[in-house]
C-alpha positions, 0 to 999 in steps of 0.5 A: 507514470509511477515510481516505487521506492522500498526500505525496511524499518524493523519488520515492516517493508515500506513501499513509497509510491510516487505518481499514478496508480492506474491500469497501466502502472498497477501491475508493477505495484502488484509485482513489487508487493508479491516479490516482497511477500514471497521473500518472507516480508508480510508486513507491508506499508504503502507510503502514498505521500507521492501518489497523485491518483488511484484508479479502480485497478489500483484499489484492486492491487491494494486489496489483493496485496492485503489478502496476500499479506494476511495469508502470510500472517502479516498485514498491508497498511497505507499511510499519508494519502493525499486528499483526492486519493484519500477520498477515493479510498474512503468512498470505496470503503477500502479504509474499512478493509485496509489499515489507513494511517495519517502518518508513517509513524502512526502506521509503524506503531501498529505493526506487529 
């Protein structure tokens, strides 16, 4: 199960993820990111403080979300990864493709 919260801080839409991002829940996250970018908000921060698990399906959504944001002159960022999820992101090399930050504040400071 996964819950998605959303708030806007300046030009950045913060998407708070709680629970598992896997093959079952990843499409919900993909749809939410698409809705956000389609309405004109291409600066997206995924706050993963409550994310307990991420599968390869979730990683794919992070990558497609990042591409969609970039195509609309924005960027997708990730913050507050839990240790297990951070390990998955780093092992897969996604931290070299997507901006990852330890805190929400650090991520917001890099938003342009």
